[in-house]
C-alpha positions in Angstrom: -36.6 36.1 84.1 -35.8 36.0 80.4 -36.5 39.4 79.0 -36.2 38.1 75.4 -39.4 36.2 75.9 -41.4 39.4 76.2 -43.0 39.8 72.8 -46.4 40.2 71.2 -47.9 40.4 67.8 -48.8 43.8 66.5 -52.4 43.3 65.1 -53.9 46.8 65.4 -53.9 47.3 61.6 -51.7 48.0 58.6 -50.7 51.2 56.8 -50.8 51.4 53.0 -49.5 54.1 50.7 -52.9 54.7 49.2 -54.2 55.6 52.6 -51.5 58.3 53.3 -52.1 62.0 53.1 -49.9 63.9 50.7 -48.6 66.1 53.5 -47.1 64.7 56.8 -48.9 67.4 58.8 -52.3 66.1 57.6 -51.2 62.5 58.2 -50.1 63.4 61.7 -53.3 65.3 62.4 -55.3 62.2 61.3 -53.3 59.9 63.6 -53.4 62.4 66.5 -57.2 62.6 66.2 -57.4 58.8 66.3 -55.1 58.7 69.4 -57.3 61.3 71.1 -60.5 59.4 70.2 -59.0 56.2 71.5 -58.4 57.9 74.8 -54.9 56.5 75.1 -52.8 57.8 78.0 -50.9 61.0 77.3 -51.5 61.2 73.5 -49.5 64.5 73.3 -46.5 63.2 75.2 -43.4 63.1 73.0 -39.8 62.1 73.6 -37.4 64.9 72.8 -33.8 64.0 71.8 -31.0 66.5 71.8 -27.2 66.6 71.4 -25.3 68.6 74.0 -22.1 70.6 73.6 -19.9 67.5 74.1 -21.7 65.5 71.4 -23.7 63.3 73.9 -27.3 62.5 73.2 -30.1 62.8 75.8 -33.8 62.2 75.8 -36.7 63.2 78.0 -40.5 63.3 77.7 -42.2 66.7 77.1 -45.7 67.6 76.3 -46.7 68.9 72.9 -48.7 72.1 73.5 -49.5 73.1 69.9 -49.3 71.6 66.4 -49.7 73.2 63.0 -48.0 73.2 59.6 -45.3 75.4 61.2 -44.3 72.5 63.5 -44.5 71.1 67.1 -44.5 73.4 70.2 -43.3 72.7 73.7 -42.3 74.9 76.7 -39.3 74.7 79.1 -36.7 76.7 81.0 -34.3 78.1 78.4 -31.4 77.5 80.8 -32.3 73.8 81.4 -30.2 70.9 80.0 -32.5 70.7 76.9 -32.3 74.5 76.4 -28.5 74.4 76.6 -28.4 71.5 74.2 -30.7 73.2 71.7 -28.5 76.4 71.9 -25.5 74.2 70.9 -27.3 72.2 68.2 -30.8 73.1 67.1 -31.4 69.9 65.2 -33.6 67.7 67.4 -35.8 64.6 67.2 -39.3 63.9 68.5 -41.0 60.5 69.1 -44.7 60.0 69.7 -45.0 56.5 71.2 -48.6 55.5 70.7 -48.1 51.9 71.8 -51.7 51.2 72.4 -52.3 51.7 68.7 -49.1 49.9 67.6 -47.9 53.2 66.2 -45.1 55.7 66.5 -44.3 58.9 64.8 -40.7 60.1 64.5 -39.9 63.7 63.7 -36.6 65.3 62.8 -36.2 69.0 62.5 -34.9 72.3 63.8 -36.0 73.8 67.1 -36.4 77.6 67.4 -37.6 79.8 70.2 -41.1 81.2 70.1 -41.6 84.9 70.4 -41.8 86.2 74.0 -45.4 87.3 73.3 -46.4 83.7 72.4 -44.6 82.3 75.4 -46.3 84.8 77.8 -49.7 84.1 76.3 -49.3 80.4 77.1 -47.8 81.0 80.5 -50.9 83.0 81.5 -53.0 79.9 80.7 -51.1 77.6 83.0 -52.4 76.5 86.4 -51.2 78.8 89.3 -49.1 76.0 90.8 -47.3 75.4 87.5 -46.5 79.1 87.2 -44.9 79.2 90.6 -42.7 76.2 89.9 -41.6 77.7 86.6 -40.8 80.9 88.4 -38.6 79.4 91.1 -36.9 76.5 89.4 -33.4 76.5 88.0 -34.3 73.6 85.9 -31.8 70.7 85.6 -29.6 72.2 88.4 -28.9 70.0 91.5 -30.8 70.7 94.7 -30.3 69.6 98.3 -33.7 68.1 99.0 -37.4 68.2 98.1 -38.2 70.3 101.2 -36.2 73.2 100.0 -38.2 73.3 96.7 -41.5 73.1 98.6 -40.3 76.0 100.8 -39.5 78.1 97.7 -42.9 77.5 96.1 -44.6 78.3 99.4 -42.7 81.6 99.7 -43.6 82.6 96.2 -47.2 81.7 96.9 -47.3 84.1 99.8 -45.4 86.8 97.8 -47.9 86.7 94.9 -51.3 85.9 96.5 -53.3 87.2 93.5 -53.7 85.9 89.9 -50.8 87.9 88.5 -47.6 85.9 88.7 -44.5 87.3 87.0 -43.4 85.8 83.7 -40.0 84.1 84.1 -37.5 85.7 81.8 -35.6 82.5 81.2 -38.7 80.4 80.4 -40.6 80.0 77.1 -41.5 77.9 74.1 -39.8 76.2 71.2 -41.2 75.2 67.9 -39.7 72.2 66.0 -40.0 72.7 62.3 -39.8 69.2 60.6 -37.7 68.2 57.7 -38.5 64.5 57.9 -41.3 62.5 59.5 -41.7 58.8 59.8 -45.0 57.0 60.4 -44.6 53.5 61.8 -47.4 51.0 62.1 -46.6 47.7 63.7 -47.3 44.6 61.6 -47.8 40.9 62.3 -44.6 38.9 62.5 -42.6 42.1 62.6 -43.6 43.0 59.0 -44.1 46.6 60.0 -45.3 49.4 57.7 -43.0 52.4 57.7 -43.4 55.5 55.5 -40.9 58.4 55.6 -41.7 61.9 54.4 -38.6 63.9 53.4 -38.7 67.6 52.6 -36.8 68.4 49.4 -34.9 71.5 48.5 -37.9 72.7 46.5 -40.0 72.5 49.7 -42.1 69.5 48.5 -42.5 66.3 50.4 -41.3 63.0 49.0 -42.8 59.8 50.5 -40.7 56.6 50.8 -41.7 53.2 52.1 -39.0 51.8 54.4 -38.3 48.2 55.1 -39.1 47.0 58.6 
């Protein structure tokens, strides 16, 4: 199989400067609304890239759980690989791969922990099974087998039969405050449309068109 033969034309539409919102948050909201309306799979899934203490990059998919002009929010175990990396270097990157629309949004910014109050509020809204997994899991640590994890969840399920499941002290949210955001729209014959919003020292956003 010749992998280099896998290609297609990007014909979903173009992106012109006149159509852009002046603020990247408004532009993202516009594209997110279109992704939701189009019913693409996992529209809030984003690739989170971090740099660990040895300078090595790593990526994983997480779910965006909130978005505002403050930034993008996700939740995890603070002692996980991603949590340790963010503690070492809070500069991260996010990627929303909306392939069905021939679009992607790339975000660069700083990740900071949410308040415990905000994290607890979201934790209470999670399904019971997800709460139990968050409570037992030493995320990113090695484990002998799947059966041992199932046993731990089962034990916690019996220990906490009611609705009140303790909030894990090492679990919570991050908010990524962007300093740059790129909106990429695939174009025919690889003549893509790319616009980069860059936050200046005066806290205003400059828009640049990038070559494909």
